[in-house]
Structures are given as structure tokens and as C-alpha cells.
C-alpha positions in Angstrom: -0.9 12.6 -35.0 -3.8 10.5 -36.5 -1.2 8.3 -38.1 0.8 8.0 -34.9 -2.4 7.0 -33.1 -3.0 4.3 -35.7 0.5 3.0 -34.9 -0.3 2.7 -31.2 -3.7 1.0 -31.9 -2.1 -1.4 -34.4 0.5 -2.4 -31.7 -2.2 -2.7 -29.1 -4.3 -5.1 -31.2 -1.2 -6.9 -32.3 -0.1 -7.6 -28.8 -3.5 -9.3 -28.0 -3.6 -11.4 -31.2 -0.3 -12.0 -32.9 2.7 -14.2 -32.2 4.2 -13.9 -35.7 4.0 -11.9 -38.9 4.0 -8.6 -36.8 3.7 -6.2 -39.7 1.5 -8.3 -41.9 4.2 -8.6 -44.6 2.4 -11.7 -45.7 -1.3 -12.7 -45.6 -2.4 -13.5 -42.1 -2.5 -17.3 -41.3 -3.9 -19.2 -38.2 -0.3 -20.0 -37.1 0.4 -16.3 -36.8 -2.2 -15.9 -34.1 -1.8 -16.9 -30.5 -3.7 -20.0 -29.4 -4.9 -18.3 -26.2 -6.2 -14.8 -26.7 -5.8 -12.7 -23.5 -5.9 -9.0 -22.9 -8.2 -6.0 -23.0 -8.9 -3.9 -26.0 -11.9 -1.8 -25.0 -10.1 1.1 -23.2 -6.9 1.2 -25.3 -8.1 3.7 -28.0 -9.1 6.4 -25.5 -5.9 5.9 -23.5 -3.8 6.3 -26.6 -5.6 9.4 -27.7 -4.9 11.0 -24.4 -1.3 9.9 -24.2 -0.5 11.2 -27.7 -2.0 14.6 -27.1 -0.1 14.9 -23.8 3.1 14.2 -25.8 2.3 17.2 -28.0 1.9 19.5 -25.0 5.0 18.1 -23.3 7.0 19.1 -26.4 5.3 22.5 -26.8 5.6 23.6 -23.2 8.5 21.4 -21.9 6.2 19.8 -19.4 7.1 17.3 -16.7 4.2 14.8 -16.9 3.6 11.2 -15.8 0.6 9.1 -16.9 -1.4 6.7 -14.7 -3.7 4.2 -16.3 -6.6 3.6 -14.1 -7.9 0.9 -16.4 -4.6 -0.9 -15.8 -5.7 -3.8 -17.9 -5.4 -1.4 -20.8 -1.6 -2.0 -20.7 -1.5 -2.5 -24.5 -2.1 1.2 -24.9 0.6 2.2 -22.5 3.1 -0.3 -23.7 2.5 0.7 -27.3 3.2 4.3 -26.5 6.3 3.8 -24.5 7.6 1.4 -27.2 7.1 4.0 -29.9 8.7 6.7 -27.9 11.8 4.5 -27.4 11.6 4.1 -23.7 10.8 0.4 -23.8 13.7 -0.7 -25.9 16.2 1.3 -23.9 15.3 -0.9 -20.9 14.6 -4.1 -22.7 17.2 -4.3 -25.4 15.8 -7.6 -26.7 12.6 -5.7 -27.7 14.3 -3.7 -30.3 12.8 -1.0 -32.6 12.5 -3.2 -35.6 10.6 -6.1 -37.0 12.3 -8.6 -34.7 11.5 -6.4 -31.7 7.9 -6.1 -32.7 7.8 -9.9 -33.0 9.1 -10.2 -29.4 6.8 -7.4 -28.2 3.7 -9.1 -29.5 4.6 -12.6 -28.5 5.5 -11.8 -24.9 2.2 -10.1 -24.1 -0.1 -12.3 -21.9 2.1 -15.2 -22.9 3.7 -17.8 -20.6 7.2 -16.4 -19.6 6.2 -13.0 -20.9 4.4 -10.0 -19.3 1.0 -9.6 -17.8 -1.9 -7.7 -19.3 -1.8 -4.9 -16.7 0.5 -1.9 -16.3 2.8 -3.9 -14.1 6.1 -2.8 -12.7 7.7 -4.2 -15.9 6.0 -1.3 -17.8 8.2 1.8 -18.0 6.5 4.9 -16.8 4.0 3.0 -14.6 3.5 3.5 -10.9 0.0 2.1 -11.0 -0.8 -1.4 -12.1 -4.6 -1.2 -11.9 -4.8 -4.9 -11.0 -7.5 -3.9 -8.5 -9.7 -0.9 -9.5 -10.2 2.2 -7.4 -6.8 3.5 -6.5 -5.7 5.5 -9.5 -6.9 9.0 -8.4 -5.4 8.6 -4.8 -2.1 7.4 -6.3 -2.1 10.4 -8.7 -2.5 12.9 -5.9 0.1 11.2 -3.8 2.5 11.6 -6.7 1.7 15.3 -7.0 2.2 16.2 -3.3 5.5 18.1 -2.9 6.2 17.8 -6.6 5.6 21.4 -7.7 6.7 20.9 -11.4 4.9 17.6 -12.0 1.6 17.2 -13.7 0.1 13.8 -13.1 -2.5 12.8 -15.7 -4.7 10.0 -14.5 -7.0 8.1 -16.8 -10.0 6.9 -14.8 -12.1 4.1 -16.2 -15.8 4.5 -15.9 -16.1 1.1 -14.3 -13.4 2.0 -11.9 -15.3 5.1 -11.0 -18.0 3.0 -9.4 -15.7 1.8 -6.6 -15.8 3.2 -3.1 -12.0 4.1 -2.9 -12.3 6.1 -6.2 -15.4 7.9 -5.0 -13.6 9.2 -1.9 -10.4 10.0 -3.8 -12.1 12.7 -5.9 -12.0 14.8 -2.7 -8.2 14.8 -2.8 -8.4 18.2 -4.6 -9.2 19.8 -1.2 -5.7 18.8 -0.1 -3.6 19.9 -3.1 -1.8 23.1 -2.5 -1.1 25.0 -5.8 1.7 26.9 -4.3 3.9 23.9 -3.4 2.4 20.8 -5.0 2.1 19.6 -8.5 -1.1 19.2 -10.3 -3.4 16.3 -11.1 -5.3 16.2 -14.4 -8.0 13.5 -14.2 -9.4 12.2 -17.5 -12.6 10.3 -16.8 -12.9 7.9 -19.7 -16.6 7.1 -20.3 -16.7 4.3 -22.9 -19.9 3.1 -21.5 -19.3 -0.5 -20.4 -17.6 -2.8 -17.9 -17.1 -6.5 -18.6 -20.7 -7.2 -19.3 -22.7 -4.2 -18.1 -23.2 -0.5 -18.7 -21.5 1.9 -16.4 -23.4 4.3 -14.2 -21.7 7.5 -15.1 -22.1 6.8 -18.8 -25.8 6.4 -18.4 -26.8 9.5 -16.4 -27.8 12.8 -18.1 -25.0 15.2 -19.2 -26.1 18.0 -16.8 -26.2 15.5 -13.9 -22.7 14.3 -14.7 -21.4 17.9 -15.0 -23.1 18.8 -11.7 -21.5 15.8 -10.0 -18.0 16.9 -10.8 -18.8 20.6 -10.1 -19.9 19.3 -6.7 -16.6 17.6 -6.2 -14.9 20.9 -6.9 -13.6 20.4 -10.5 -14.2 22.2 -13.7 -15.1 19.5 -16.1 -14.5 19.8 -19.9 -16.1 17.3 -22.2 -14.6 15.6 -25.3 -17.2 13.5 -26.9 -17.6 11.7 -30.2 -16.5 8.9 -32.5 -15.1 10.5 -35.6 -11.3 10.2 -35.2 -10.2 13.5 -36.9 -12.7 15.7 -35.1 -11.9 13.9 -31.8 -8.2 14.6 -32.2 -9.0 18.3 -32.8 -11.3 18.4 -29.7 -8.8 16.6 -27.5 -5.9 18.9 -28.6 -7.9 22.0 -27.8 -9.3 20.7 -24.5 -6.0 19.4 -23.1 -4.2 22.6 -24.1 -6.8 24.7 -22.3 -6.5 22.5 -19.2 -2.7 22.7 -19.1 -2.9 26.5 -19.5 -5.4 26.7 -16.7 -3.2 24.6 -14.4 -0.3 26.9 -15.1 -2.5 30.0 -14.4 -3.6 28.5 -11.1 -0.1 27.7 -10.0 1.4 31.0 -11.1 -1.2 33.0 -9.2 -0.7 30.8 -6.1 3.1 31.2 -6.3 3.2 34.9 -6.5 4.9 36.5 -3.5 2.4 37.3 -0.8 -0.5 35.4 -2.4 -3.0 33.8 -0.1 -3.4 30.1 -0.9 -7.0 29.2 -1.7 -8.5 26.0 -3.1 -8.9 26.4 -6.8 -11.3 24.7 -9.1 -8.9 22.4 -10.9 -9.8 21.3 -14.5 -10.6 17.8 -15.5 -11.6 16.1 -18.8 -14.5 13.8 -19.4 -13.7 11.8 -22.5 -16.7 10.0 -24.0 -15.6 7.6 -26.8 -16.9 4.2 -28.0 -15.8 1.1 -26.2 -13.2 -0.6 -28.5 -13.2 2.4 -30.7 -11.9 1.8 -34.3 -12.1 -2.0 -33.7 -14.6 -4.4 -35.3 -18.1 -2.9 -35.4 -19.9 -6.2 -35.6 -19.0 -9.9 -35.2 -21.3 -12.7 -36.1 -24.3 -10.3 -36.1 -23.5 -9.0 -32.7 -22.5 -5.4 -31.9 -18.9 -5.0 -30.7 -17.6 -1.5 -31.0 -19.4 0.7 -28.5 -20.7 -2.3 -26.5 -19.4 -4.5 -23.7 -18.3 -7.2 -26.2 -15.3 -4.9 -27.0 -14.1 -4.9 -23.4 -11.6 -7.7 -23.6 -10.9 -9.7 -26.8 -13.4 -8.5 -29.5 -13.5 -11.9 -31.3 -11.9 -15.2 -30.7 -11.9 -18.7 -32.4 -9.2 -17.6 -34.9 -8.1 -21.2 -35.4 -11.6 -22.6 -35.7 -13.5 -19.9 -37.6 -11.9 -18.7 -40.8 -14.3 -15.8 -41.1 -12.9 -14.4 -37.8 -9.4 -14.6 -39.2 -10.5 -12.5 -42.2 -12.1 -10.0 -39.9 -8.9 -9.7 -37.8 -6.8 -9.1 -40.8 -9.2 -6.5 -42.1 -9.1 -4.8 -38.8 -5.3 -4.8 -38.4 -4.8 -3.6 -42.0 -7.2 -0.7 -41.5 -4.4 1.0 -39.6 -2.2 0.7 -42.7 1.0 -0.5 -40.9 2.9 -0.4 -44.2 2.5 3.4 -44.1 3.7 3.7 -40.5 6.8 1.5 -40.3 9.8 1.4 -42.7 11.2 -1.8 -44.3 13.1 -2.6 -41.1 10.0 -2.3 -38.9 11.0 1.0 -37.4 8.4 3.8 -36.9 8.9 6.4 -39.7 11.1 9.4 -38.7 8.3 12.0 -39.2 6.2 10.1 -36.7 9.0 9.5 -34.3 9.5 13.2 -34.1 6.1 13.6 -32.5 7.3 12.0 -29.2 9.2 13.9 -26.5 12.9 13.3 -26.0 14.9 12.0 -23.1 13.4 12.2 -19.6 10.4 14.2 -20.9 9.1 11.0 -22.4 6.4 9.7 -20.0 7.9 6.2 -20.1 11.3 7.6 -19.1 10.2 10.2 -16.5 12.3 9.6 -13.3 9.3 10.3 -11.1 7.7 7.1 -12.5 10.8 5.2 -11.2 10.8 7.1 -7.9 13.9 5.5 -6.5 15.9 7.6 -9.0 14.9 10.8 -7.3 14.6 9.5 -3.7 16.8 11.2 -1.2 17.5 9.6 2.2 15.7 11.2 5.2 17.6 13.4 7.5 17.1 11.6 10.8 18.3 12.8 14.2 19.6 10.2 16.7 16.5 8.4 18.0 18.4 7.8 21.3 17.9 11.4 22.1 14.2 10.8 22.7 14.8 7.9 25.0 12.6 7.2 28.1 14.6 6.9 31.3 14.2 3.4 32.7 15.9 3.3 36.1 14.1 0.1 37.2 12.3 -2.1 34.7 8.5 -2.4 34.8 7.9 0.4 37.3 7.0 3.5 35.2 4.3 4.0 32.6 4.6 5.9 29.4 2.5 6.2 26.2 4.9 4.8 23.5 3.2 6.5 20.6 3.4 9.8 22.4 7.2 9.4 22.5 7.2 8.4 18.9 5.3 11.5 18.0 8.2 13.6 19.3 10.7 11.8 17.1 8.3 12.1 14.1 7.9 15.8 14.8 11.6 16.4 14.2 11.7 14.1 11.2 9.0 16.4 9.8 11.1 19.5 10.7 14.2 18.3 9.1 12.5 17.0 5.9 10.0 19.7 4.9 9.5 18.7 1.3 9.7 14.9 1.2 8.1 13.5 4.4 4.4 13.4 5.3 2.4 11.6 8.0 -1.0 10.2 7.2 -3.9 9.2 9.5 -7.7 8.8 9.1 -8.8 11.5 11.5 -6.8 9.8 14.3 -3.4 11.6 14.5 -4.4 13.1 17.9 -6.2 10.0 19.0 -3.1 8.0 18.3 -1.1 10.4 20.5 1.1 11.8 17.7 0.1 15.4 18.6 3.7 16.5 18.9 3.7 16.7 15.1 1.7 19.9 15.4 4.6 21.6 16.9 6.3 21.3 13.4 3.4 21.4 11.0 -0.4 21.4 10.9 -3.0 19.3 9.1 -3.4 20.0 5.4 -6.7 21.8 4.7 -7.7 23.9 1.7 -11.5 23.7 2.1 -13.5 26.3 4.0 -12.3 27.6 7.4 -14.5 28.7 10.4 -13.3 31.0 13.2 -13.4 28.2 15.7 -10.8 26.2 13.7 -8.2 28.5 15.2 -8.9 27.0 18.6 -7.2 23.6 18.4 -8.2 22.8 14.9 -4.5 22.6 13.8 -5.5 23.3 10.1 -3.3 25.1 7.6 -3.0 25.1 3.8 0.7 24.2 4.0 0.2 21.5 6.7 2.0 18.2 6.2 -0.2 15.9 8.3 -2.7 14.3 6.0 -6.1 13.4 7.6 -9.2 12.2 5.9 -11.6 9.6 7.1 -10.9 7.2 4.3 -8.2 4.7 4.8 -8.3 3.9 1.1 -7.5 7.4 0.1 -4.7 7.8 2.7 -3.1 4.6 1.7 -3.3 5.6 -2.0 -1.8 9.0 -1.3 1.1 7.4 0.7 1.7 4.8 -2.0 1.8 7.4 -4.8 4.1 9.6 -2.6 6.5 6.7 -2.0 6.6 5.4 -5.6 7.6 8.9 -6.8 10.6 9.0 -4.4 9.4 10.4 -1.1 8.9 9.1 2.5 5.9 8.7 4.7 4.3 7.2 7.8 0.7 6.1 8.3 -1.1 5.2 11.5 -4.5 3.5 11.8 -6.7 1.8 14.3 -6.0 -1.9 14.5 -9.5 -3.1 13.8 -10.0 -0.9 10.8 -6.7 -1.2 9.1 -8.5 -4.1 7.4 -10.1 -1.5 5.2 -6.8 -1.5 3.2 -6.1 -5.2 3.2 -6.3 -5.5 -0.6 -4.4 -2.2 -1.1 -1.6 -3.6 1.0 -1.7 -6.8 -1.0 -1.4 -4.9 -4.3 1.5 -2.7 -3.0 3.3 -5.8 -1.6 3.0 -7.5 -5.0 4.3 -4.3 -6.7 7.3 -4.3 -4.5 8.0 -8.0 -5.0 7.8 -7.8 -8.7 9.9 -4.6 -8.7 12.6 -6.3 -6.8 13.1 -8.6 -9.9 13.8 -5.6 -12.1 17.3 -4.2 -12.1 16.2 -1.0 -13.6 13.6 -0.2 -10.9 15.4 1.9 -8.2 14.8 1.3 -4.5 11.8 3.2 -3.0 11.2 4.1 0.6 9.4 1.5 2.6 5.7 1.9 3.4 5.6 2.3 7.2 2.3 1.5 8.9 1.7 2.0 12.6 -1.2 -0.1 14.0 -2.4 1.4 17.3 -5.6 1.6 19.3 -5.2 -2.1 19.7 -7.6 -4.9 20.6 -6.5 -5.1 24.3 -7.5 -1.5 25.3 -10.9 -1.1 23.7 -12.6 -0.4 27.0 -15.5 1.7 25.6 -15.5 0.8 21.8 -16.2 -2.9 22.4 -16.3 -5.9 20.2 -16.3 -4.0 16.9 -12.9 -2.5 17.6 -11.3 -5.8 18.4 -9.5 -7.5 15.5 -5.8 -8.0 15.3 -6.0 -10.1 12.1 -4.2 -7.7 9.8 -1.0 -9.5 10.8 -2.3 -12.7 9.3 -2.9 -10.8 6.0 0.7 -9.5 6.0 2.1 -12.9 6.8 0.5 -14.2 3.5 2.7 -12.0 1.4 6.2 -12.6 0.1 8.7 -12.6 3.0 11.1 -10.6 0.8 8.9 -7.4 1.1 7.1 -7.6 4.5 8.2 -7.1 8.1 6.1 -7.1 11.3 7.4 -5.6 14.6 5.7 -5.6 18.0 8.0 -3.5 20.3 7.1 -4.0 24.0 7.9 -0.4 25.1 8.7 3.1 24.0 12.4 2.7 23.6 12.0 -0.3 21.5 9.4 1.5 19.4 11.9 4.3 18.8 14.5 1.9 17.6 12.1 0.1 15.3 10.7 3.3 13.9 14.2 4.6 13.1 15.1 1.3 11.3 11.8 1.3 9.3 12.3 5.0 8.2 15.7 4.1 6.9 14.7 1.0 5.0 13.6 0.5 1.4 11.4 -1.8 -0.5 9.4 -3.1 2.4 6.0 -2.8 4.0 6.9 -2.4 7.6 4.0 -3.0 10.0 4.5 -1.8 13.6 2.1 -2.7 16.3 2.2 -0.4 19.4 -0.7 0.7 21.6 -1.3 4.4 22.2 -2.2 3.9 25.9 0.4 4.2 28.8 2.4 1.0 29.3 5.1 -0.2 31.6 8.6 0.5 30.3 11.2 -2.3 30.5 14.4 -1.6 28.6 16.7 1.4 28.7 17.8 2.6 25.3 21.0 0.7 25.1 19.3 -2.6 25.8 16.3 -1.7 23.6 18.6 -1.2 20.6 20.3 -4.5 21.2 17.0 -6.3 21.7 15.5 -4.9 18.5 18.6 -5.6 16.5 18.4 -9.3 17.5 14.7 -9.3 16.9 14.1 -11.6 19.9 16.0 -12.4 23.0 16.1 -13.7 26.6 15.3 -11.1 29.3 17.8 -12.1 31.9 16.2 -9.9 34.6 12.9 -11.8 34.2 14.5 -15.2 34.0 15.6 -17.7 36.7 17.4 -20.3 34.6 20.9 -18.7 34.4 23.5 -21.4 34.1 20.9 -24.1 34.2 18.3 -25.8 32.0 14.9 -24.2 32.2 11.8 -26.0 33.3 9.7 -23.7 31.2 10.0 -21.0 28.6 7.6 -18.0 29.0 7.5 -16.1 25.8 5.7 -12.9 24.7 5.1 -10.8 21.7 3.2 -7.5 22.0 2.9 -4.9 24.8 -0.1 -6.2 26.8 1.0 -9.8 26.1 4.4 -9.0 27.5 3.1 -7.4 30.7 0.8 -10.4 31.4 3.5 -12.9 30.7 5.9 -11.0 33.0 3.2 -11.0 35.7 2.6 -14.7 35.2 6.4 -15.3 35.6 6.3 -13.3 38.8 3.4 -15.4 40.1 5.1 -18.7 39.3 8.3 -17.6 41.0 6.2 -16.5 44.0 4.6 -19.9 44.3 7.6 -22.0 43.2 10.9 -20.2 44.0 12.9 -23.1 42.7 11.3 -23.2 39.3 13.7 -22.4 36.4 11.9 -20.1 34.0 13.4 -18.5 30.9 11.6 -15.3 29.7 11.8 -14.6 25.9 10.4 -11.6 24.2 9.9 -11.3 20.4 10.0 -7.9 18.6 10.5 -9.0 15.0 7.7 -11.6 14.4 9.3 -13.1 11.3 12.4 -14.2 13.4 10.2 -17.2 14.3 10.2 -18.4 10.7 13.1 -20.7 9.7 15.9 -18.9 7.8 15.3 -21.3 4.9 11.8 -19.7 4.4 12.4 -16.1 5.4 15.5 -13.9 4.8 15.2 -12.6 8.4 14.3 -15.9 10.1 16.3 -17.6 12.8 18.3 -20.7 12.0 17.2 -23.8 13.9 20.2 -23.4 16.2 19.3 -19.8 17.0 15.6 -20.7 17.6 16.5 -23.6 19.9 18.9 -21.4 21.9 15.9 -19.3 22.8 13.1 -21.7 23.1 14.9 -25.0 23.9 14.3 -28.2 21.9 12.2 -30.1 24.4 10.7 -27.9 27.1 7.2 -26.5 27.3 6.8 -23.0 25.9 3.9 -20.8 26.9 3.7 -18.1 24.3 1.6 -15.1 25.0 0.8 -13.3 21.7 -0.8 -10.0 20.8 -3.0 -11.4 17.9 -4.7 -14.6 16.8 -2.7 -17.5 18.4 -2.7 -19.7 15.3 -0.4 -17.3 13.5 2.4 -18.3 15.9 1.7 -22.0 15.2 1.8 -21.2 11.5 5.1 -19.5 11.7 6.8 -22.1 13.8 5.3 -25.3 12.5 8.6 -26.5 11.1 10.5 -26.0 14.4 11.7 -29.1 16.2 9.8 -28.1 19.4 6.6 -27.1 17.8 4.5 -29.7 19.6 5.6 -28.1 22.9 4.7 -24.5 21.9 1.4 -23.5 23.5 0.1 -20.2 22.3 -2.4 -17.8 23.9 -3.9 -14.9 21.9 -7.1 -13.2 20.9 -10.0 -15.6 20.4 -12.9 -13.3 19.5 -14.1 -13.0 23.1 -15.2 -9.8 24.8 -17.1 -6.6 24.4 -17.2 -3.7 26.9 -14.6 -5.0 29.3 -11.9 -3.8 31.6 -8.5 -4.6 30.3 -8.0 -7.5 32.7 -11.4 -9.0 32.1 -10.9 -8.9 28.4 -7.5 -10.6 28.9 -9.2 -13.3 31.0 -11.9 -13.9 28.5 -9.3 -14.6 25.8 -7.0 -16.5 28.2 -4.0 -14.2 27.8 -4.1 -13.0 31.4 -1.4 -13.8 34.0 -3.5 -16.3 35.9 -4.3 -18.4 32.9 -0.6 -18.4 31.8 0.6 -19.4 35.2 -2.1 -22.2 35.4 -1.1 -23.3 31.9 2.5 -23.6 33.1 1.5 -25.6 36.1 -0.4 -28.0 33.9 2.5 -28.4 31.4 5.6 -28.6 33.7 5.8 -32.3 34.8 7.2 -31.5 38.2 4.2 -29.2 39.0 1.3 -31.2 37.8 0.7 -32.8 41.2 2.3 -30.5 43.8 1.0 -27.4 42.0 -2.7 -28.1 42.8 -2.9 -25.6 45.6 -1.2 -22.8 43.7 -3.5 -23.6 40.8 -6.5 -23.2 43.0 -5.3 -19.9 44.4 -4.7 -18.5 40.9 -8.2 -19.5 39.8 -9.6 -17.7 42.8 -7.6 -14.6 42.0 -8.9 -14.7 38.5 -12.5 -15.0 39.7 -12.0 -12.1 42.1 -10.8 -9.9 39.2 -13.9 -10.7 37.2 -16.2 -10.1 40.0 -14.6 -6.8 40.8 -14.9 -5.6 37.2 -18.6 -6.4 37.1 -19.1 -4.8 40.5 -17.0 -1.6 40.2 -16.5 -1.2 36.4 -12.7 -1.1 36.7 -9.9 -3.5 37.5 -8.8 -4.1 41.0 -6.1 -1.7 42.3 -3.5 -4.5 42.5 -4.0 -5.1 38.8 -4.1 -1.4 37.7 -1.0 -0.6 39.8 0.9 -3.8 39.2 4.6 -3.3 38.8 7.3 -5.7 38.0 8.5 -7.1 41.4 12.3 -7.3 40.8 
């Protein structure tokens, strides 16, 4: 095993440095070394040590194990191991298991046209890139949920352990049910340093560190040292004990009639030198065991001959001639140490989750329809109806579907779920919890007040072949901006790899929206997550703003059936007017945007104005504005357009789901004024439509960072998305109304002022606003 470890370390260093002469069959020359040296060496030795000893236990106990590299920049270690076990060459036939293959393996690493230095989707066995630190532990637990035979070993870097997301993720052990879930074995790798600083956990006393993880609920086992033979012995014994302990915990929990309690799961704290077995000193400066070993231990290979000598001495210290045969293939007795087939961690199907994904069993969403006898006259809470649909999705998919929310499932009106399941909870119970607490060890609603951890759980759950749904308050979904970014990048890169099977989409419901923050105020008003989503590749992102409950059901069904997307759905939890019966809702959502004939007066004629909307409150105010205009100007030809799928606005040359110019012009006309009332920041609509022929005539209203503790109408007025502002805007922009519309304009301004005065006087909106119905 020590020799096998030397082989992995030789490959790891070779990937960073060499572009030729992969087995040092001739003396090392400058031309054999890459001109740009990129990559990370420091964490590779500890990762290889762990991977190799997991291999031994997989073979001994026929274990089902996947490996997550928290220090994702330590990709050389993971790539080396999956190459030596044969998984890499099975996928990439050009990287063969011989000298030519090694040459290609080395050259492609961190090289233009090759692969990155992280555990990217191109890396077999990886579900965690580690491009941004902090998510490895939450990903690991997400992978273990509902995977009873799977052990997820997660290597946690000590730099990574200083991040907020990682700190909250340690609490995931309170949600892991040993009777039905798999296990997570964290290996905290303390090599002492980040890029240029010591790490906190490596510089606190041993007893304090042990107490910290006892406090988190783990049983920590320490493997510490720098002597390779003794470290191998210690790692072998410690990992074996942890695996046996995991089996004991699971066997006890899975006995018939056993009460499920939260166990104290084992973890390993591995303390080894940074850049272990690499150069100890370069140019009089300490390297091994110091931050200088974090990335490339020494550079200037083409300028400094002494560095080239050091590099050759380092590489030859692993004795590659004793590890590989004359063809460059790992010796048979070493190859025998790796597991076979799908037991290899690089070939485990759970790390390519689409291979094990099963489609959800979904009932007909039409059965949950809200009756709409007359549009715009009845109010319903859309997410409450969605909760009934999700309840039955949960009932019909008891082992591959979960719902996630940061302590807001009830607040977001998804309480119907509790008719099918409860909230997962394995920590302490109090008697009062039975009175509405909705807690159970086998619950499938995941609540924790950490958006980071929830998002990480969901991503790990999806990437290992399951399905999920996450809801969050609109203002605070920003907490996971960068997590969304990383997942979108993962999906985009995965789409370029034929061997990566399709995974279920990440479905994100944004609710408790900006327009109904009557008591929370300014801090809870921010619809900007949509701008973040719009920055990502159009091949993996979708944004939906259904105007009512039936449209929300149609959108949710579509999203739950989809693969390889991040689907963002914006739907407020408060009661809203309902406009479309189910048949029309399905047609409307299928088109993504359309003309509402019942709100339009331009049938068989050219419109004077297009009134457009996107979002629930935006739609109600736009409809009310249309009604005001028709009241004052019965002859005015108004076309009402509603948008559900935001990216329909983008030209089809830029987005696979965008409208062609002909389709866009058929809705919005080439030369008429368009008043567009939008849920979020108005400039996003301008950004999406700037290539359209009529862009100069599109006038967008949206949130403008105005407001605090306001009534709904007053907040709308402050941000100029209210019916009065929209109607006045139309008067100002329709040529035939600019002069003769002055009296109507004055009346609308007075109504607007009356609404504001009433709100400041009575604390609520006027009855005619609260009770407004669509007058058709």
C-alpha cells in the first residue's frame, strides 16, 4: 500500500509539473516541464492516503463508498487514484493505462484545452468540485439521505472548515437517520495552512479540538504524524474501526422494533504535513509542513537549474521504475489493491447520479385545480394549493423526494405536506413538540435555519439521483447566490460530457416576496436573485413567474419532470386573485407568454398600447390599470400580455427557449408603446429585450428600492408599479391621449394621493383597493 501511495503521489506531482518524459525514462530536461505551473500539491498526500485505505476496506467488506474532496483543488490526488483504479481510462480512452496515456494525463492537467485543477464534472467519481469552499459536508449528507447502503467519505480541508457554510453543515448529523439513510464519514484534514496563513483548527489545543467535535455530536478519532509507514498503519486501524462502528450503529437502528435515536457518528481528524513527502526546503525556505507547499512548491524550472534538479530528485524519490512496467502500466500486484467494477469510487454510479435516477411518480396536477368561474373575482393562496400537490408527490415517492426549507415550510403555506410526512428531527424531543411541532425521526421535510446547508443537502441529493424542492424567502435566497452559481456551472459543464447521465433539476420556489412585506419592511425587500440567475448559461437556467395558482401547478409539474436545470419559480404565499381556469393555465404556461383576450380590447384591430405584466402583484396592478384606461377611454385599443417564462423575452438566437422576432412582435408589436409591469428590478427586462426591434418603446416598471413598513398599495405607489402610475404612463405615451387625457390623468393622480393618505391615516389600504375585482 505504501508503494501504491507512492504511485498516486508521483502522478499528482507529475500532473502539476510534467508535459513530457512521464516516467523519467531519461534525465529530466527543461523542455519536459510545463512553462506555466498551475495546480495544488499541499492537500494531495493526505487525500491519497485516505482514498487508498478506503479502497482496502471496500474490498474487505464489499462496501458501497463515494469520496468527496472538500479541498477540490486537490484534484491531482483524486485523478491519480481514479486513473490507477482504471475508471479514468474507461471513460477517456485516449488517456490509456500506459506511457502514452500518462503523457496525455500529465499534459492535459491545468493546460489550455485540457482539464481544470479542481474536481470538476470531468473527474470520474466526483459530485463536488470544491471550486468554492464550504459545501463539502452538506453535499455529503445530501448524498447519504435515503441511500441506506452508501457511505459518503468527505475530506474536509482545514481552510474550508473556517467557512460559515461548513460550520453549520456539521449539524447535519442531527438529521441523518441510521435506519433508513446511509452514513457520512468526515475526515477533517489538518495540514496546518491555507494559501499563506495558518488555519484555526490546526492551531488550537488537542483537547479543545476534540471537545469542539464532541460538541457537534461526533466521536473524533485522531491520526497524526509524518512517518509514512506508521501513518499507514494508524490510518488502516482508524478507518477500519470507523467503518465497523458505522455498521454497528446501522444494524442496531435497523433491528425490528428498534427506536431510532441520534447516534454519535465517528469522524477522523487527520493531521499530516502540508505537502507531505514533497521538498522539505527550497532556496533556504521551509516548504513541506508550511504554506509554501499549498500550490506549486517550487517554480522557475526553466530559469533556475537547481530547481530542476530538486524536482527530479523529488519525483524519483517515489521510484516510478518500481511501480510501472516497461509499458507504463501499474504493476499487477499494485493493481490488485484497487476494488473492481462499480465498487471503484471513480465508477460508483451514485457519483454519476443520473444512472440511478428514477422518474418521479406524479399525479395529474389538474386534479388540484382552483375553480375559476369568473376571472379575477376570487382569492386563493397559490403556494397553499401547491402544498397539496407536493403532499401527494411526497406520498407517492417515499424514498427519493424531499422538500427543503429554512424554518419556513409553514410560513410559505406548504403545510399540507405534514399530512404525508413530518419534519426530520433526531435531536432531543420535548413533550410540547407533540402539539403542532410536526417532528419525527423519519420525516422528509428538511428544515434548518441555514440556506447554505439546505442548498447543499439538496444538491447532494440531486447529484446522487434523487429529486427535491426548496422554498425560500425572496430577500434571503441571496444567501445561496454563489452556491447556485457553482451548481449551474456544474450542470453546464456536465452537459458537455456524454458519460454524465441526466440528473433531476434543482427546483427553487421563491416566496414571501417583496410586494407583501407589510411588517418586515425594507430588509425583506429584494427581488434581485433573478438578476443573478440571468447571468448564468441559458442552457441550464429557467425563471417562471406564474400569475395564479393554476399556472403555479402547471409550472411545478413541468419543473419536477425536467432534468439538468435550475428552475426558479416566483410565487407569493399570500392570497391572490385567480385568473385562468386549468385548461387555459396549461396553454398559457406552455406558450410561456400570451395575450389575455378577456383583458384586451384590440381584437381584430391594431392596438394603441400594449400593457404587459410578469409576476402576481404586477399582473393585478396592470389589469387594474387596463380597467382604469378602458373606464376613461372606452375607445382605446389595449392589448394585455402576460409573461410566465421570463426567458421567452430573449431572442431565440441567444436562448434555447426564447421567442423568435416574429413571435415577440406578434405579442408586443413592432412600433407601439409597451408598458411592462415587472415583479423585480426593471432593468432586467431591458437587458433581456435590448436586441428587440421595439426595445425603445418598452417602458418597464419594477422594484426601485423604495419602501419600508407600507401597505401593499403604498409600496406599489412608491415603486411606481401601481395601477395609477401605469395608467398615467399610458396616457403620457399614447400620442392620441397626450392632450385629451389631461383630465383623466389628474383624476388618477388624485386617486393615488387618496390611497397614500388613507394608508397613513388608517394603516391599511382603502376598501376599494383591498376588495378590487376584475370588472369584466
